C-alpha angles and dihedrals in degrees: 000000000000119000115239118217108221129197109272110259116248088215127033091217090067091080095055128092119237109221135176129213110243090213107047100010093235113156126225139175116228136172119275092239090070091068109128094015129112118252135179123237112241091211105049100008090237115154120222140156121252103239136134091288093058097043114091112227120209125215111275122228133173132221112281096023094104110079096218105125092197091072089066090073094062128079114257099193126080115282089229118033117231119252119265110271128183117246095016123091115196118227124225120196100196142350120260109268121246105255092203089070089068097045120100119245111274120244090241092061093046091051091047092054092047091048091051094051094042091049094053093044091049091050090050091053090048092051090050104041098027094056099087139085107297092009127131092265097042107138095018113124124233091250092058091047090052089050091053092047093047094049092048091048094051092046091049092050092051092049092048092050091049091048094052109046093160095046104037094143092058091044092052091048093050092045093050091050093051092043092052090051090052093050091051096054098074089059093056101038102050101146112126094015092127109105118244120235123246108243092204092062120070111208115230093199115103116257111250113237137174121245091256092060123085121231109265120234119253091250093056091047091050090047091052090052092046095051095035097229096178093108090050092049091050091049093050090049091049092053091049092047091052092047092238120170090215126088140212126231131185124226112202100204112195121197096006112162118229094239091055097053095094093047091055093044094050091047093051092047092047098047099039100033088230126174111277087232089075104124146191124240116196116230098180133254092056094305122130137181111215113196105208108195136178096037134134097206122109125234091263092051091050089052090055091049093048091053088076092077103027149347120296103231099181146336125229109197091176091067099022094242132138116203113216128183102211120226102213093181091068089062093059118090117234128241110307090214092059093041092056100036102100092187095055116103091229095052096098094038094051094046090047089057090047089062088066094055119119088219107091091200091062091044092052093051091049092050091051092050093049092048091063100049136074113262102243108147137011088026095148094044094048091047091053092051092048090051091049090053090051089061097038121113119248097018107137101178098076093139090060090048091052091049090052093045090052086062101037105032108106104175115050115233116051096059094048091046091053091047091046091053091050092049092051091050091052092049091049089053089045089237127145115275112221117232092232091067093052091044091057092051092048092046090058090046095235106172091203088079093073097086090045095049090044090056092047091047091055090055096046115006094176094058099041103035094093091049090049090053093052091063091073127194096355088069096057098084093051091048092051091052091047095048101083093053097052132090140164115009092357090055091051091047094049091049090053091047093051088052088057102041106014128111138185092312091062098054098076090048093052093045092051091051091061092082111084095007121134122245095264094048091048090056091051092047092052093048093048093047091049091050092052093048091049090055093046095048114094 
């Protein structure tokens, strides 16, 4: 008989028989080879045969009967398989479980999944917000945008599949959905998909023209190729196609430093009121073509505006371009020590030049410095520049300008008219009127301020009462008309104001108001009447 190699027992007691004495019930463990033989009990010395009646049987159970789920994680087959034996077929209850199914997802896979999703979302945002004039994808054709979207989609799908080894089907489905969405975006957001021309390459193909157009000279054609006016031509054609009353002009900026691009752009947009979609096109070696669109200015007017930051070298009406040699030094602020040293001889000269800067931040600082000094020299020049800034578009520091004009304005009239116009505009927009604007108008004794200050006083008598009183006699008539319709705090305020600015016409009104007035108002009426009589007495 062949010998069968059995799995080594984990416990030596597993090979013994558990028996029980029929007489005293004492239990013993004996070797299996004593089965069927007679033995003697060590407790009661009773002799009995080891048979099925003496052997103690345990409760049988089968794999999987016990409900403990933790046992499913352990291997249920022998650690070492028995050797092949003829005539005996080993039995296996279950395959060894895959331990990777119980392991947590690794950080590398989590990061890969996040990277895939973020990459596709970022590409979608780029295809949406970068597809406009001046955007990141301006000049990129639809084919190239599809290539970008396809590459990002494939990469995202691979990363999602790698990140989800136990749910690859769902990962593939999600990736395909996101990838299809990416591929569809270039067909919906097509603005700026026309390729830009390379200014360094002169096309030898003849320029297509309609029968109504004259053949351009070779010099103009070469100039078009040198500047790269294709974006400007497309913009002009778009405005004509839409029937717009605005126009587009090109500024060929030569020698413009990269750090000054935004200063020039903001200045052009502020002064001309151009469309914010106006955009730069690099032409290499520090040269740029800026397509300024949505403006009403002519080519000559644009040349005057561009002179603020450079020298106008030439104008090309045939192609609607102004050539400007940029003076980058004018965009650099001078020494702060000299600009703030009031005793230095160059203080007024340097701050006067700062008022011409296209950087509003520098202009504001110069205005604030000039508002706090005595006007010694350049008074007329500085006043003219301050007045020009009062009427300029996009200037937001009008209160500082009014404060400076109150110091520098020599001839009454122009400054108060500019401040009066600004105050009316603010009232029409229902915006807050700064006190500096009203102070300038009152300082120059402009009587047109009375309706404005009266309106402001009705809204907030506490804030504007002192300004109302500084107007003087021109305010009396308005206060007298306003008196019958006031009560409470406004009645007290108007009585105080009549005491400051009133004359003989105010006395009967004050005397008639004594009847029915409360004690506090009577005191104010008496004081105001006494103040008026003291001014009228010789």
